[in-house]
Kinemage of the C-alpha trace (Angstrom):
@kinemage 1
@onewidth
@group {chain A} dominant
@subgroup {mainchain}
@vectorlist {calphas} color= white
{ca unk a 1} P 11.833 -5.445 5.463
{ca unk a 2} L 11.249 -6.438 1.847
{ca unk a 3} L 8.933 -9.300 0.953
{ca unk a 4} L 11.296 -10.379 -1.885
{ca unk a 5} L 14.201 -10.554 0.646
{ca unk a 6} L 15.357 -14.150 1.169
{ca unk a 7} L 15.441 -13.337 4.925
{ca unk a 8} L 11.853 -12.104 5.043
{ca unk a 9} L 10.392 -13.039 8.444
{ca unk a 10} L 6.621 -13.444 8.535
{ca unk a 11} L 6.706 -13.381 12.282
{ca unk a 12} L 8.568 -10.120 12.505
{ca unk a 13} L 7.552 -7.642 15.274
{ca unk a 14} L 7.472 -4.861 12.694
{ca unk a 15} L 4.131 -3.104 12.618
{ca unk a 16} L 2.111 -4.404 9.790
{ca unk a 17} L -0.891 -2.334 8.629
{ca unk a 18} L -2.817 -1.793 5.441
{ca unk a 19} L -0.410 0.834 4.053
{ca unk a 20} L 2.634 -1.349 4.813
{ca unk a 21} L 1.052 -4.462 3.148
{ca unk a 22} L -0.078 -2.503 0.155
{ca unk a 23} L 3.458 -0.913 -0.319
{ca unk a 24} L 5.160 -4.274 -0.036
{ca unk a 25} L 2.796 -5.801 -2.553
{ca unk a 26} L 3.185 -2.985 -5.056
{ca unk a 27} L 6.951 -3.224 -4.770
{ca unk a 28} L 6.872 -6.992 -5.391
{ca unk a 29} L 4.618 -6.502 -8.419
{ca unk a 30} L 6.905 -3.822 -9.719
{ca unk a 31} L 10.100 -5.801 -9.280
{ca unk a 32} L 8.636 -9.102 -10.496
{ca unk a 33} L 6.246 -8.188 -13.232
{ca unk a 34} L 6.292 -4.582 -14.374
{ca unk a 35} L 9.957 -3.593 -14.389
{ca unk a 36} L 11.028 -6.603 -16.521
{ca unk a 37} L 8.313 -5.752 -19.014
{ca unk a 38} L 8.887 -2.025 -19.231
{ca unk a 39} L 10.213 -2.163 -22.732
{ca unk a 40} L 7.039 -3.960 -23.917
{ca unk a 41} L 4.561 -1.669 -22.226
{ca unk a 42} L 2.976 1.349 -24.026
{ca unk a 43} L 2.532 4.746 -22.520
{ca unk a 44} L -1.104 3.938 -22.099
{ca unk a 45} L -0.286 0.675 -20.265
{ca unk a 46} L 2.040 2.591 -17.975
{ca unk a 47} L -0.652 5.184 -17.338
{ca unk a 48} L -3.128 2.371 -16.395
{ca unk a 49} L -0.590 0.784 -14.085
{ca unk a 50} L 0.135 4.183 -12.428
{ca unk a 51} L -3.652 4.771 -11.946
{ca unk a 52} L -4.048 1.314 -10.329
{ca unk a 53} L -1.095 2.132 -8.021
{ca unk a 54} L -2.591 5.473 -7.003
{ca unk a 55} L -5.997 3.687 -6.382
{ca unk a 56} L -4.354 1.046 -4.287
{ca unk a 57} L -2.633 3.679 -2.151
{ca unk a 58} L -5.884 5.591 -1.547
{ca unk a 59} L -7.619 2.320 -0.515
{ca unk a 60} L -4.723 1.552 1.852
{ca unk a 61} L -4.835 5.091 3.373
{ca unk a 62} L -8.587 4.571 4.068
{ca unk a 63} L -8.022 1.144 5.496
{ca unk a 64} L -5.318 2.417 7.691
{ca unk a 65} L -7.514 5.256 9.016
{ca unk a 66} L -10.179 2.645 9.706
{ca unk a 67} L -7.585 0.560 11.644
{ca unk a 68} L -6.630 3.572 13.685
{ca unk a 69} L -10.246 4.344 14.335
{ca unk a 70} L -10.890 0.711 15.431
{ca unk a 71} L -7.896 0.911 17.800
{ca unk a 72} L -9.002 4.233 19.325
{ca unk a 73} L -5.963 6.080 17.915
{ca unk a 74} L -8.048 8.948 16.447
{ca unk a 75} L -8.820 11.115 19.503
{ca unk a 76} L -8.691 14.577 17.908
{ca unk a 77} L -12.173 15.646 16.945
{ca unk a 78} L -11.036 17.286 13.711
{ca unk a 79} L -9.261 14.068 12.664
{ca unk a 80} L -12.293 11.950 13.526
{ca unk a 81} L -14.525 14.219 11.376
{ca unk a 82} L -12.082 13.955 8.484
{ca unk a 83} L -12.070 10.081 8.591
{ca unk a 84} L -15.848 9.797 8.843
{ca unk a 85} L -16.235 10.695 5.115
């Protein structure tokens, strides 16, 4: 499912979590804003955009771990200890 797809269904049964939403948003930003301007962006601009993208992915991973914790999906003690950071 792609948010830019004309047939995008907001009521889809597909699992929507923090990582999915972040990925779809980043794809939309790339296709609508960044890709068309690539020739106008400097290497520094692209580096900043890449850093923002990596930061959003890290935040999404942490949010996804929190979602799993709230839903009781993290039962392994080692995993629980990891996500408590």
